[in-house]
All heavy atoms as TSV, in Angstrom:
chain	resi	resn	atom	element	x	y	z
A	1	SER	N	N	8.447	-9.327	-4.819
A	1	SER	CA	C	8.672	-9.917	-6.124
A	1	SER	C	C	8.844	-11.431	-6.032
A	1	SER	O	O	8.705	-12.120	-7.026
A	1	SER	CB	C	9.889	-9.286	-6.780
A	1	SER	OG	O	11.056	-9.607	-6.071
A	2	ARG	N	N	9.138	-11.932	-4.831
A	2	ARG	CA	C	9.294	-13.380	-4.694
A	2	ARG	C	C	7.970	-14.121	-4.857
A	2	ARG	O	O	7.954	-15.273	-5.261
A	2	ARG	CB	C	9.890	-13.731	-3.335
A	2	ARG	CG	C	11.364	-13.413	-3.249
A	2	ARG	CD	C	11.910	-13.826	-1.930
A	2	ARG	NE	N	11.875	-12.634	-1.079
A	2	ARG	CZ	C	11.893	-12.647	0.226
A	2	ARG	NH1	N	11.938	-13.783	0.875
A	2	ARG	NH2	N	11.866	-11.535	0.911
A	3	ASN	N	N	6.869	-13.454	-4.554
A	3	ASN	CA	C	5.563	-14.087	-4.659
A	3	ASN	C	C	4.919	-13.884	-6.022
A	3	ASN	O	O	3.847	-14.405	-6.278
A	3	ASN	CB	C	4.627	-13.563	-3.564
A	3	ASN	CG	C	5.084	-13.982	-2.184
A	3	ASN	OD1	O	5.644	-15.051	-2.016
A	3	ASN	ND2	N	4.854	-13.132	-1.207
A	4	THR	N	N	5.561	-13.122	-6.877
A	4	THR	CA	C	5.019	-12.848	-8.199
A	4	THR	C	C	5.577	-13.852	-9.200
A	4	THR	O	O	6.775	-14.104	-9.223
A	4	THR	CB	C	5.419	-11.430	-8.644
A	4	THR	OG1	O	5.006	-10.510	-7.637
A	4	THR	CG2	C	4.775	-11.070	-9.952
A	5	PRO	N	N	4.707	-14.434	-10.026
A	5	PRO	CA	C	5.209	-15.351	-11.060
A	5	PRO	C	C	6.173	-14.623	-11.999
A	5	PRO	O	O	6.036	-13.417	-12.231
A	5	PRO	CB	C	3.943	-15.778	-11.816
A	5	PRO	CG	C	2.805	-15.421	-10.936
A	5	PRO	CD	C	3.256	-14.316	-10.050
A	6	PRO	N	N	7.158	-15.331	-12.539
A	6	PRO	CA	C	8.160	-14.679	-13.400
A	6	PRO	C	C	7.561	-13.938	-14.591
A	6	PRO	O	O	8.064	-12.884	-14.980
A	6	PRO	CB	C	9.035	-15.837	-13.867
A	6	PRO	CG	C	8.881	-16.889	-12.824
A	6	PRO	CD	C	7.473	-16.742	-12.307
A	7	ASP	N	N	6.478	-14.447	-15.147
A	7	ASP	CA	C	5.897	-13.794	-16.323
A	7	ASP	C	C	5.115	-12.527	-15.974
A	7	ASP	O	O	4.759	-11.764	-16.864
A	7	ASP	CB	C	5.011	-14.763	-17.097
A	7	ASP	CG	C	3.857	-15.296	-16.270
A	7	ASP	OD1	O	3.982	-15.379	-15.038
A	7	ASP	OD2	O	2.818	-15.638	-16.877
A	8	ALA	N	N	4.859	-12.265	-14.680
A	8	ALA	CA	C	4.113	-11.075	-14.276
A	8	ALA	C	C	4.975	-10.055	-13.539
A	8	ALA	O	O	4.470	-9.010	-13.141
A	8	ALA	CB	C	2.939	-11.485	-13.394
A	9	GLN	N	N	6.258	-10.333	-13.366
A	9	GLN	CA	C	7.094	-9.429	-12.579
A	9	GLN	C	C	7.242	-8.054	-13.223
A	9	GLN	O	O	7.261	-7.050	-12.530
A	9	GLN	CB	C	8.467	-10.054	-12.328
A	9	GLN	CG	C	8.406	-11.122	-11.276
A	9	GLN	CD	C	9.770	-11.634	-10.875
A	9	GLN	OE1	O	10.779	-11.250	-11.428
A	9	GLN	NE2	N	9.783	-12.512	-9.897
A	10	GLY	N	N	7.307	-7.987	-14.518
A	10	GLY	CA	C	7.400	-6.694	-15.199
A	10	GLY	C	C	6.152	-5.856	-14.976
A	10	GLY	O	O	6.239	-4.651	-14.719
A	11	SER	N	N	4.993	-6.480	-15.048
A	11	SER	CA	C	3.738	-5.761	-14.824
A	11	SER	C	C	3.635	-5.261	-13.393
A	11	SER	O	O	3.222	-4.128	-13.142
A	11	SER	CB	C	2.541	-6.665	-15.134
A	11	SER	OG	O	2.556	-7.062	-16.465
A	12	VAL	N	N	4.009	-6.105	-12.438
A	12	VAL	CA	C	3.938	-5.712	-11.035
A	12	VAL	C	C	4.918	-4.581	-10.756
A	12	VAL	O	O	4.586	-3.601	-10.079
A	12	VAL	CB	C	4.203	-6.926	-10.117
A	12	VAL	CG1	C	4.365	-6.501	-8.676
A	12	VAL	CG2	C	3.082	-7.939	-10.249
A	13	ASN	N	N	6.121	-4.684	-11.297
A	13	ASN	CA	C	7.105	-3.620	-11.105
A	13	ASN	C	C	6.620	-2.312	-11.735
A	13	ASN	O	O	6.775	-1.238	-11.154
A	13	ASN	CB	C	8.453	-4.035	-11.682
A	13	ASN	CG	C	9.556	-3.084	-11.296
A	13	ASN	OD1	O	9.491	-2.425	-10.269
A	13	ASN	ND2	N	10.581	-3.011	-12.136
A	14	GLY	N	N	6.039	-2.381	-12.903
A	14	GLY	CA	C	5.500	-1.193	-13.556
A	14	GLY	C	C	4.382	-0.557	-12.752
A	14	GLY	O	O	4.309	0.668	-12.620
A	15	LEU	N	N	3.504	-1.384	-12.169
A	15	LEU	CA	C	2.420	-0.872	-11.345
A	15	LEU	C	C	2.961	-0.192	-10.087
A	15	LEU	O	O	2.486	0.882	-9.689
A	15	LEU	CB	C	1.470	-2.002	-10.967
A	15	LEU	CG	C	0.276	-1.625	-10.118
A	15	LEU	CD1	C	-0.627	-0.646	-10.858
A	15	LEU	CD2	C	-0.505	-2.866	-9.739
A	16	MET	N	N	3.980	-0.795	-9.480
A	16	MET	CA	C	4.578	-0.187	-8.288
A	16	MET	C	C	5.233	1.145	-8.622
A	16	MET	O	O	5.093	2.123	-7.877
A	16	MET	CB	C	5.588	-1.146	-7.660
A	16	MET	CG	C	4.935	-2.324	-6.991
A	16	MET	SD	S	6.011	-3.586	-6.271
A	16	MET	CE	C	7.593	-2.901	-6.158
A	17	MET	N	N	5.941	1.227	-9.730
A	17	MET	CA	C	6.596	2.475	-10.111
A	17	MET	C	C	5.573	3.542	-10.487
A	17	MET	O	O	5.752	4.727	-10.167
A	17	MET	CB	C	7.552	2.241	-11.282
A	17	MET	CG	C	8.746	1.417	-10.925
A	17	MET	SD	S	9.723	2.285	-9.695
A	17	MET	CE	C	10.616	0.956	-8.995
A	18	ALA	N	N	4.483	3.140	-11.151
A	18	ALA	CA	C	3.455	4.101	-11.530
A	18	ALA	C	C	2.750	4.659	-10.293
A	18	ALA	O	O	2.481	5.865	-10.216
A	18	ALA	CB	C	2.441	3.442	-12.463
A	19	SER	N	N	2.464	3.809	-9.310
A	19	SER	CA	C	1.806	4.291	-8.094
A	19	SER	C	C	2.744	5.207	-7.302
A	19	SER	O	O	2.298	6.188	-6.701
A	19	SER	CB	C	1.314	3.130	-7.243
A	19	SER	OG	O	2.393	2.331	-6.813
A	20	ASN	N	N	4.032	4.900	-7.315
A	20	ASN	CA	C	5.009	5.767	-6.651
A	20	ASN	C	C	5.029	7.143	-7.317
A	20	ASN	O	O	5.015	8.177	-6.639
A	20	ASN	CB	C	6.388	5.112	-6.705
A	20	ASN	CG	C	7.421	5.845	-5.892
A	20	ASN	OD1	O	7.175	6.893	-5.345
A	20	ASN	ND2	N	8.604	5.276	-5.829
A	21	ALA	N	N	5.060	7.173	-8.629
A	21	ALA	CA	C	5.078	8.452	-9.346
A	21	ALA	C	C	3.781	9.217	-9.124
A	21	ALA	O	O	3.800	10.443	-8.933
A	21	ALA	CB	C	5.295	8.201	-10.842
A	22	LEU	N	N	2.659	8.528	-9.110
A	22	LEU	CA	C	1.378	9.190	-8.876
A	22	LEU	C	C	1.343	9.824	-7.487
A	22	LEU	O	O	0.858	10.944	-7.316
A	22	LEU	CB	C	0.233	8.188	-9.038
A	22	LEU	CG	C	-1.174	8.746	-8.914
A	22	LEU	CD1	C	-1.442	9.743	-10.033
A	22	LEU	CD2	C	-2.188	7.624	-8.941
A	23	GLY	N	N	1.881	9.122	-6.503
A	23	GLY	CA	C	1.937	9.674	-5.159
A	23	GLY	C	C	2.814	10.906	-5.080
A	23	GLY	O	O	2.484	11.886	-4.395
A	24	ARG	N	N	3.926	10.900	-5.796
A	24	ARG	CA	C	4.821	12.058	-5.788
A	24	ARG	C	C	4.193	13.263	-6.484
A	24	ARG	O	O	4.529	14.401	-6.201
A	24	ARG	CB	C	6.138	11.716	-6.476
A	24	ARG	CG	C	6.999	10.794	-5.670
A	24	ARG	CD	C	8.225	10.402	-6.483
A	24	ARG	NE	N	8.985	9.392	-5.805
A	24	ARG	CZ	C	10.158	9.603	-5.243
A	24	ARG	NH1	N	10.706	10.794	-5.293
A	24	ARG	NH2	N	10.799	8.625	-4.643
A	25	ILE	N	N	3.278	13.002	-7.414
A	25	ILE	CA	C	2.614	14.096	-8.125
A	25	ILE	C	C	1.398	14.607	-7.350
A	25	ILE	O	O	1.180	15.806	-7.243
A	25	ILE	CB	C	2.184	13.631	-9.538
A	25	ILE	CG1	C	3.423	13.361	-10.387
A	25	ILE	CG2	C	1.271	14.656	-10.195
A	25	ILE	CD1	C	3.121	12.657	-11.691
A	26	MET	N	N	0.606	13.716	-6.781
A	26	MET	CA	C	-0.675	14.086	-6.187
A	26	MET	C	C	-0.580	14.567	-4.735
A	26	MET	O	O	-1.326	15.458	-4.339
A	26	MET	CB	C	-1.637	12.890	-6.252
A	26	MET	CG	C	-1.971	12.429	-7.644
A	26	MET	SD	S	-2.917	13.626	-8.571
A	26	MET	CE	C	-4.427	13.632	-7.640
A	27	ILE	N	N	0.279	13.972	-3.937
A	27	ILE	CA	C	0.277	14.246	-2.499
A	27	ILE	C	C	0.674	15.691	-2.156
A	27	ILE	O	O	0.001	16.312	-1.321
A	27	ILE	CB	C	1.149	13.211	-1.755
A	27	ILE	CG1	C	0.547	11.815	-1.883
A	27	ILE	CG2	C	1.318	13.582	-0.291
A	27	ILE	CD1	C	-0.847	11.663	-1.338
A	28	PRO	N	N	1.732	16.271	-2.727
A	28	PRO	CA	C	2.067	17.644	-2.328
A	28	PRO	C	C	0.940	18.660	-2.540
A	28	PRO	O	O	0.643	19.438	-1.625
A	28	PRO	CB	C	3.304	17.971	-3.171
A	28	PRO	CG	C	3.944	16.646	-3.394
A	28	PRO	CD	C	2.789	15.695	-3.580
A	29	PRO	N	N	0.251	18.663	-3.679
A	29	PRO	CA	C	-0.856	19.627	-3.800
A	29	PRO	C	C	-2.002	19.331	-2.827
A	29	PRO	O	O	-2.603	20.253	-2.278
A	29	PRO	CB	C	-1.334	19.479	-5.249
A	29	PRO	CG	C	-0.224	18.841	-5.969
A	29	PRO	CD	C	0.513	18.019	-4.970
A	30	LEU	N	N	-2.292	18.048	-2.604
A	30	LEU	CA	C	-3.369	17.714	-1.673
A	30	LEU	C	C	-3.022	18.149	-0.253
A	30	LEU	O	O	-3.863	18.682	0.474
A	30	LEU	CB	C	-3.662	16.217	-1.716
A	30	LEU	CG	C	-4.312	15.708	-2.992
A	30	LEU	CD1	C	-4.475	14.198	-2.949
A	30	LEU	CD2	C	-5.642	16.374	-3.213
A	31	PHE	N	N	-1.779	17.915	0.152
A	31	PHE	CA	C	-1.379	18.339	1.491
A	31	PHE	C	C	-1.304	19.867	1.571
A	31	PHE	O	O	-1.522	20.439	2.634
A	31	PHE	CB	C	-0.061	17.684	1.878
A	31	PHE	CG	C	-0.229	16.314	2.464
A	31	PHE	CD1	C	-1.170	15.437	1.970
A	31	PHE	CD2	C	0.552	15.906	3.516
A	31	PHE	CE1	C	-1.333	14.180	2.502
A	31	PHE	CE2	C	0.400	14.647	4.074
A	31	PHE	CZ	C	-0.550	13.787	3.555
A	32	GLY	N	N	-1.004	20.533	0.467
A	32	GLY	CA	C	-1.060	21.993	0.432
A	32	GLY	C	C	-2.472	22.496	0.660
A	32	GLY	O	O	-2.695	23.471	1.385
A	33	LEU	N	N	-3.442	21.822	0.047
A	33	LEU	CA	C	-4.841	22.187	0.278
A	33	LEU	C	C	-5.241	21.937	1.726
A	33	LEU	O	O	-5.978	22.728	2.325
A	33	LEU	CB	C	-5.754	21.404	-0.666
A	33	LEU	CG	C	-5.719	21.814	-2.129
A	33	LEU	CD1	C	-6.543	20.854	-2.980
A	33	LEU	CD2	C	-6.227	23.236	-2.288
A	34	LEU	N	N	-4.768	20.816	2.291
A	34	LEU	CA	C	-5.050	20.553	3.701
A	34	LEU	C	C	-4.465	21.658	4.586
A	34	LEU	O	O	-5.117	22.124	5.529
A	34	LEU	CB	C	-4.464	19.203	4.124
A	34	LEU	CG	C	-5.217	17.954	3.711
A	34	LEU	CD1	C	-4.432	16.714	4.114
A	34	LEU	CD2	C	-6.597	17.939	4.328
A	35	TYR	N	N	-3.261	22.075	4.281
A	35	TYR	CA	C	-2.608	23.140	5.052
A	35	TYR	C	C	-3.383	24.448	4.939
A	35	TYR	O	O	-3.613	25.142	5.922
A	35	TYR	CB	C	-1.174	23.325	4.562
A	35	TYR	CG	C	-0.406	24.391	5.303
A	35	TYR	CD1	C	0.207	24.098	6.513
A	35	TYR	CD2	C	-0.307	25.678	4.802
A	35	TYR	CE1	C	0.919	25.070	7.202
A	35	TYR	CE2	C	0.394	26.658	5.478
A	35	TYR	CZ	C	0.998	26.339	6.680
A	35	TYR	OH	O	1.690	27.300	7.364
A	36	GLN	N	N	-3.803	24.737	3.724
A	36	GLN	CA	C	-4.504	25.995	3.479
A	36	GLN	C	C	-5.882	25.999	4.133
A	36	GLN	O	O	-6.300	27.002	4.707
A	36	GLN	CB	C	-4.640	26.221	1.979
A	36	GLN	CG	C	-5.224	27.553	1.588
A	36	GLN	CD	C	-5.269	27.737	0.089
A	36	GLN	OE1	O	-5.094	26.801	-0.676
A	36	GLN	NE2	N	-5.504	28.963	-0.339
A	37	SER	N	N	-6.581	24.895	4.081
A	37	SER	CA	C	-7.947	24.873	4.593
A	37	SER	C	C	-8.034	24.553	6.084
A	37	SER	O	O	-8.946	25.021	6.750
A	37	SER	CB	C	-8.790	23.863	3.809
A	37	SER	OG	O	-8.305	22.553	4.024
A	38	GLY	N	N	-7.095	23.758	6.610
A	38	GLY	CA	C	-7.222	23.332	7.995
A	38	GLY	C	C	-6.139	23.805	8.925
A	38	GLY	O	O	-6.191	23.521	10.116
A	39	GLY	N	N	-5.143	24.470	8.416
A	39	GLY	CA	C	-4.077	24.955	9.279
A	39	GLY	C	C	-2.844	24.075	9.211
A	39	GLY	O	O	-2.789	23.077	8.487
A	40	ALA	N	N	-1.870	24.432	10.015
A	40	ALA	CA	C	-0.562	23.786	9.954
A	40	ALA	C	C	-0.576	22.338	10.445
A	40	ALA	O	O	0.289	21.556	10.065
A	40	ALA	CB	C	0.451	24.584	10.772
A	41	ASP	N	N	-1.546	21.961	11.266
A	41	ASP	CA	C	-1.594	20.597	11.794
A	41	ASP	C	C	-2.242	19.597	10.836
A	41	ASP	O	O	-2.006	18.392	10.945
A	41	ASP	CB	C	-2.345	20.557	13.116
A	41	ASP	CG	C	-1.595	21.246	14.239
A	41	ASP	OD1	O	-0.356	21.398	14.101
A	41	ASP	OD2	O	-2.237	21.624	15.233
A	42	MET	N	N	-3.060	20.065	9.917
A	42	MET	CA	C	-3.823	19.157	9.051
A	42	MET	C	C	-2.955	18.244	8.180
A	42	MET	O	O	-3.294	17.073	8.024
A	42	MET	CB	C	-4.809	19.942	8.183
A	42	MET	CG	C	-6.004	20.451	8.968
A	42	MET	SD	S	-6.900	19.150	9.848
A	42	MET	CE	C	-7.649	18.305	8.492
A	43	PRO	N	N	-1.847	18.690	7.601
A	43	PRO	CA	C	-1.024	17.754	6.820
A	43	PRO	C	C	-0.503	16.585	7.670
A	43	PRO	O	O	-0.394	15.460	7.182
A	43	PRO	CB	C	0.118	18.612	6.297
A	43	PRO	CG	C	-0.442	19.984	6.242
A	43	PRO	CD	C	-1.380	20.069	7.419
A	44	TYR	N	N	-0.230	16.846	8.936
A	44	TYR	CA	C	0.229	15.764	9.817
A	44	TYR	C	C	-0.893	14.757	10.073
A	44	TYR	O	O	-0.666	13.553	10.105
A	44	TYR	CB	C	0.761	16.333	11.132
A	44	TYR	CG	C	2.000	17.155	10.935
A	44	TYR	CD1	C	1.949	18.542	10.984
A	44	TYR	CD2	C	3.223	16.551	10.671
A	44	TYR	CE1	C	3.086	19.299	10.791
A	44	TYR	CE2	C	4.364	17.298	10.477
A	44	TYR	CZ	C	4.291	18.672	10.540
A	44	TYR	OH	O	5.424	19.419	10.341
A	45	TYR	N	N	-2.111	15.265	10.248
A	45	TYR	CA	C	-3.252	14.370	10.422
A	45	TYR	C	C	-3.499	13.566	9.142
A	45	TYR	O	O	-3.823	12.380	9.189
A	45	TYR	CB	C	-4.508	15.144	10.810
A	45	TYR	CG	C	-4.419	15.817	12.154
A	45	TYR	CD1	C	-4.899	17.107	12.330
A	45	TYR	CD2	C	-3.850	15.179	13.246
A	45	TYR	CE1	C	-4.820	17.740	13.560
A	45	TYR	CE2	C	-3.758	15.808	14.477
A	45	TYR	CZ	C	-4.253	17.077	14.630
A	45	TYR	OH	O	-4.167	17.697	15.844
A	46	GLY	N	N	-3.350	14.217	8.008
A	46	GLY	CA	C	-3.505	13.502	6.739
A	46	GLY	C	C	-2.443	12.427	6.569
A	46	GLY	O	O	-2.735	11.321	6.109
A	47	GLY	N	N	-1.215	12.743	6.953
A	47	GLY	CA	C	-0.145	11.744	6.896
A	47	GLY	C	C	-0.404	10.582	7.830
A	47	GLY	O	O	-0.182	9.424	7.482
A	48	ALA	N	N	-0.900	10.893	9.034
A	48	ALA	CA	C	-1.230	9.822	9.982
A	48	ALA	C	C	-2.349	8.943	9.436
A	48	ALA	O	O	-2.323	7.716	9.599
A	48	ALA	CB	C	-1.637	10.425	11.326
A	49	LEU	N	N	-3.318	9.553	8.772
A	49	LEU	CA	C	-4.397	8.775	8.156
A	49	LEU	C	C	-3.850	7.848	7.073
A	49	LEU	O	O	-4.223	6.666	7.004
A	49	LEU	CB	C	-5.446	9.710	7.571
A	49	LEU	CG	C	-6.605	9.057	6.846
A	49	LEU	CD1	C	-7.451	8.239	7.818
A	49	LEU	CD2	C	-7.450	10.103	6.143
A	50	LEU	N	N	-2.944	8.353	6.242
A	50	LEU	CA	C	-2.353	7.513	5.192
A	50	LEU	C	C	-1.538	6.369	5.775
A	50	LEU	O	O	-1.580	5.243	5.265
A	50	LEU	CB	C	-1.486	8.361	4.265
A	50	LEU	CG	C	-2.228	9.321	3.340
A	50	LEU	CD1	C	-1.235	10.148	2.531
A	50	LEU	CD2	C	-3.177	8.573	2.433
A	51	VAL	N	N	-0.805	6.634	6.859
A	51	VAL	CA	C	-0.040	5.574	7.516
A	51	VAL	C	C	-0.996	4.517	8.082
A	51	VAL	O	O	-0.753	3.318	7.961
A	51	VAL	CB	C	0.883	6.154	8.616
A	51	VAL	CG1	C	1.443	5.057	9.498
A	51	VAL	CG2	C	1.996	6.952	7.987
A	52	GLY	N	N	-2.088	4.973	8.698
A	52	GLY	CA	C	-3.078	4.033	9.233
A	52	GLY	C	C	-3.679	3.159	8.143
A	52	GLY	O	O	-3.837	1.946	8.322
A	53	ILE	N	N	-4.000	3.754	7.015
A	53	ILE	CA	C	-4.539	2.979	5.889
A	53	ILE	C	C	-3.491	1.985	5.400
A	53	ILE	O	O	-3.816	0.828	5.102
A	53	ILE	CB	C	-4.992	3.923	4.756
A	53	ILE	CG1	C	-6.226	4.709	5.195
A	53	ILE	CG2	C	-5.273	3.148	3.474
A	53	ILE	CD1	C	-6.615	5.836	4.250
A	54	GLY	N	N	-2.240	2.408	5.331
A	54	GLY	CA	C	-1.162	1.506	4.911
A	54	GLY	C	C	-1.007	0.324	5.855
A	54	GLY	O	O	-0.802	-0.811	5.413
A	55	ILE	N	N	-1.115	0.577	7.154
A	55	ILE	CA	C	-1.014	-0.509	8.132
A	55	ILE	C	C	-2.166	-1.482	7.959
A	55	ILE	O	O	-1.965	-2.709	7.979
A	55	ILE	CB	C	-0.958	0.066	9.556
A	55	ILE	CG1	C	0.386	0.746	9.791
A	55	ILE	CG2	C	-1.196	-1.022	10.603
A	55	ILE	CD1	C	0.465	1.532	11.086
A	56	LEU	N	N	-3.385	-0.965	7.792
A	56	LEU	CA	C	-4.538	-1.854	7.595
A	56	LEU	C	C	-4.392	-2.700	6.328
A	56	LEU	O	O	-4.713	-3.892	6.330
A	56	LEU	CB	C	-5.825	-1.033	7.545
A	56	LEU	CG	C	-6.248	-0.390	8.856
A	56	LEU	CD1	C	-7.467	0.503	8.640
A	56	LEU	CD2	C	-6.519	-1.440	9.909
A	57	LEU	N	N	-3.903	-2.089	5.258
A	57	LEU	CA	C	-3.698	-2.848	4.019
A	57	LEU	C	C	-2.613	-3.910	4.188
A	57	LEU	O	O	-2.751	-5.033	3.692
A	57	LEU	CB	C	-3.336	-1.899	2.874
A	57	LEU	CG	C	-4.463	-1.021	2.360
A	57	LEU	CD1	C	-3.931	-0.020	1.341
A	57	LEU	CD2	C	-5.580	-1.843	1.767
A	58	ALA	N	N	-1.540	-3.563	4.900
A	58	ALA	CA	C	-0.469	-4.539	5.130
A	58	ALA	C	C	-0.978	-5.711	5.967
A	58	ALA	O	O	-0.647	-6.872	5.680
A	58	ALA	CB	C	0.710	-3.876	5.822
A	59	LEU	N	N	-1.792	-5.435	6.973
A	59	LEU	CA	C	-2.361	-6.521	7.780
A	59	LEU	C	C	-3.275	-7.408	6.947
A	59	LEU	O	O	-3.295	-8.631	7.111
A	59	LEU	CB	C	-3.116	-5.944	8.977
A	59	LEU	CG	C	-2.253	-5.307	10.054
A	59	LEU	CD1	C	-3.137	-4.628	11.093
A	59	LEU	CD2	C	-1.340	-6.328	10.698
A	60	GLN	N	N	-4.031	-6.806	6.042
A	60	GLN	CA	C	-4.904	-7.579	5.161
A	60	GLN	C	C	-4.079	-8.495	4.256
A	60	GLN	O	O	-4.427	-9.659	4.056
A	60	GLN	CB	C	-5.774	-6.645	4.321
A	60	GLN	CG	C	-6.732	-7.348	3.407
A	60	GLN	CD	C	-7.833	-8.066	4.155
A	60	GLN	OE1	O	-8.194	-7.694	5.251
A	60	GLN	NE2	N	-8.350	-9.105	3.561
A	61	VAL	N	N	-2.981	-7.987	3.720
A	61	VAL	CA	C	-2.110	-8.800	2.864
A	61	VAL	C	C	-1.523	-9.963	3.663
A	61	VAL	O	O	-1.466	-11.101	3.178
A	61	VAL	CB	C	-0.995	-7.934	2.242
A	61	VAL	CG1	C	0.083	-8.785	1.604
A	61	VAL	CG2	C	-1.582	-6.973	1.228
A	62	ILE	N	N	-1.108	-9.695	4.896
A	62	ILE	CA	C	-0.553	-10.757	5.734
A	62	ILE	C	C	-1.597	-11.819	6.016
A	62	ILE	O	O	-1.319	-13.023	5.937
A	62	ILE	CB	C	0.010	-10.158	7.045
A	62	ILE	CG1	C	1.265	-9.354	6.744
A	62	ILE	CG2	C	0.308	-11.253	8.061
A	62	ILE	CD1	C	1.743	-8.520	7.910
A	63	MET	N	N	-2.827	-11.397	6.322
A	63	MET	CA	C	-3.891	-12.382	6.590
A	63	MET	C	C	-4.215	-13.206	5.352
A	63	MET	O	O	-4.411	-14.415	5.439
A	63	MET	CB	C	-5.143	-11.679	7.114
A	63	MET	CG	C	-4.956	-11.129	8.508
A	63	MET	SD	S	-6.414	-10.445	9.327
A	63	MET	CE	C	-7.412	-9.793	8.048
A	64	LEU	N	N	-4.250	-12.574	4.190
A	64	LEU	CA	C	-4.517	-13.312	2.951
A	64	LEU	C	C	-3.393	-14.297	2.646
A	64	LEU	O	O	-3.644	-15.430	2.231
A	64	LEU	CB	C	-4.695	-12.346	1.783
A	64	LEU	CG	C	-5.981	-11.540	1.768
A	64	LEU	CD1	C	-5.928	-10.488	0.681
A	64	LEU	CD2	C	-7.182	-12.441	1.600
A	65	ARG	N	N	-2.147	-13.866	2.864
A	65	ARG	CA	C	-1.010	-14.750	2.623
A	65	ARG	C	C	-1.044	-15.947	3.557
A	65	ARG	O	O	-0.835	-17.084	3.139
A	65	ARG	CB	C	0.300	-13.991	2.792
A	65	ARG	CG	C	1.517	-14.852	2.442
A	65	ARG	CD	C	2.779	-14.287	2.984
A	65	ARG	NE	N	2.674	-14.264	4.437
A	65	ARG	CZ	C	3.445	-13.555	5.226
A	65	ARG	NH1	N	4.361	-12.781	4.729
A	65	ARG	NH2	N	3.295	-13.588	6.533
A	66	ASP	N	N	-1.334	-15.702	4.836
A	66	ASP	CA	C	-1.402	-16.800	5.797
A	66	ASP	C	C	-2.526	-17.767	5.463
A	66	ASP	O	O	-2.370	-18.982	5.591
A	66	ASP	CB	C	-1.574	-16.261	7.218
A	66	ASP	CG	C	-0.322	-15.575	7.730
A	66	ASP	OD1	O	0.756	-15.743	7.106
A	66	ASP	OD2	O	-0.424	-14.863	8.748
A	67	ALA	N	N	-3.666	-17.244	5.023
A	67	ALA	CA	C	-4.777	-18.111	4.635
A	67	ALA	C	C	-4.397	-18.961	3.432
A	67	ALA	O	O	-4.727	-20.154	3.369
A	67	ALA	CB	C	-6.012	-17.274	4.331
A	68	GLU	N	N	-3.680	-18.370	2.484
A	68	GLU	CA	C	-3.245	-19.135	1.311
A	68	GLU	C	C	-2.243	-20.212	1.705
A	68	GLU	O	O	-2.290	-21.338	1.206
A	68	GLU	CB	C	-2.640	-18.203	0.275
A	68	GLU	CG	C	-2.223	-18.918	-0.991
A	68	GLU	CD	C	-1.623	-17.985	-2.022
A	68	GLU	OE1	O	-1.854	-16.767	-1.933
A	68	GLU	OE2	O	-0.924	-18.498	-2.908
A	69	LEU	N	N	-1.326	-19.881	2.606
A	69	LEU	CA	C	-0.342	-20.869	3.053
A	69	LEU	C	C	-1.009	-22.017	3.796
A	69	LEU	O	O	-0.594	-23.166	3.667
A	69	LEU	CB	C	0.714	-20.210	3.935
A	69	LEU	CG	C	1.678	-19.269	3.224
A	69	LEU	CD1	C	2.597	-18.596	4.229
A	69	LEU	CD2	C	2.482	-20.014	2.170
A	70	ARG	N	N	-2.064	-21.723	4.565
A	70	ARG	CA	C	-2.780	-22.798	5.269
A	70	ARG	C	C	-3.479	-23.737	4.299
A	70	ARG	O	O	-3.561	-24.930	4.537
A	70	ARG	CB	C	-3.785	-22.205	6.246
A	70	ARG	CG	C	-3.155	-21.738	7.538
A	70	ARG	CD	C	-4.218	-21.482	8.584
A	70	ARG	NE	N	-5.136	-20.414	8.209
A	70	ARG	CZ	C	-4.948	-19.122	8.466
A	70	ARG	NH1	N	-3.860	-18.736	9.104
A	70	ARG	NH2	N	-5.836	-18.216	8.098
A	71	THR	N	N	-3.983	-23.199	3.194
A	71	THR	CA	C	-4.657	-24.057	2.218
A	71	THR	C	C	-3.646	-24.906	1.448
A	71	THR	O	O	-4.015	-25.961	0.941
A	71	THR	CB	C	-5.497	-23.235	1.232
A	71	THR	OG1	O	-4.653	-22.327	0.546
A	71	THR	CG2	C	-6.596	-22.498	1.963
A	72	ARG	N	N	-2.409	-24.469	1.364
A	72	ARG	CA	C	-1.386	-25.231	0.664
A	72	ARG	C	C	-0.777	-26.349	1.510
A	72	ARG	O	O	-0.149	-27.247	0.983
A	72	ARG	CB	C	-0.236	-24.321	0.225
A	72	ARG	CG	C	-0.605	-23.389	-0.899
A	72	ARG	CD	C	0.620	-22.629	-1.310
A	72	ARG	NE	N	0.299	-21.641	-2.303
A	72	ARG	CZ	C	1.177	-20.813	-2.824
A	72	ARG	NH1	N	2.438	-20.857	-2.414
A	72	ARG	NH2	N	0.839	-19.924	-3.722
A	73	GLU	N	N	-0.932	-26.253	2.822
A	73	GLU	CA	C	-0.339	-27.262	3.695
A	73	GLU	C	C	-0.963	-28.630	3.441
A	73	GLU	O	O	-2.156	-28.752	3.267
A	73	GLU	CB	C	-0.538	-26.877	5.166
A	73	GLU	CG	C	0.274	-25.692	5.585
A	73	GLU	CD	C	0.004	-25.304	7.041
A	73	GLU	OE1	O	-0.835	-25.950	7.688
A	73	GLU	OE2	O	0.631	-24.351	7.497
A	74	VAL	N	N	-0.107	-29.622	3.426
A	74	VAL	CA	C	-0.567	-30.994	3.224
A	74	VAL	C	C	-0.734	-31.631	4.593
A	74	VAL	O	O	0.190	-31.660	5.410
A	74	VAL	CB	C	0.440	-31.798	2.359
A	74	VAL	CG1	C	-0.003	-33.226	2.218
A	74	VAL	CG2	C	0.630	-31.115	1.025
A	75	VAL	N	N	-1.914	-32.122	4.851
A	75	VAL	CA	C	-2.212	-32.747	6.133
A	75	VAL	C	C	-1.901	-34.248	5.983
A	75	VAL	O	O	-2.469	-34.920	5.133
A	75	VAL	CB	C	-3.675	-32.531	6.534
A	75	VAL	CG1	C	-3.980	-33.235	7.850
A	75	VAL	CG2	C	-3.995	-31.059	6.573
A	76	PRO	N	N	-0.960	-34.795	6.812
A	76	PRO	CA	C	-0.667	-36.218	6.710
A	76	PRO	C	C	-1.864	-37.044	7.175
A	76	PRO	O	O	-2.575	-36.686	8.091
A	76	PRO	CB	C	0.524	-36.421	7.648
A	76	PRO	CG	C	0.611	-35.193	8.479
A	76	PRO	CD	C	-0.163	-34.129	7.801
A	77	SER	N	N	-2.092	-38.176	6.507
A	77	SER	CA	C	-3.239	-38.992	6.872
A	77	SER	C	C	-2.878	-40.203	7.662
A	77	SER	O	O	-1.828	-40.534	7.971
A	77	SER	CB	C	-4.016	-39.439	5.643
A	77	SER	OG	O	-3.202	-39.743	4.571
């Protein structure tokens, strides 16, 4: 929230809460289907896949933030 402009914080918070609720609704049935179709190990593989995707997205956000910070730096002349 520190990187979000004050006039957009409500929208960002709403989007975060909506995605959290969507995950709580969608993931249990999907993992149930994984369990039913692939056995007892498949939900763990699905969870590992989601964690991997989360790590890749977090690294992308860090790289974008660092690139933005580099463009903001003032180079003394």
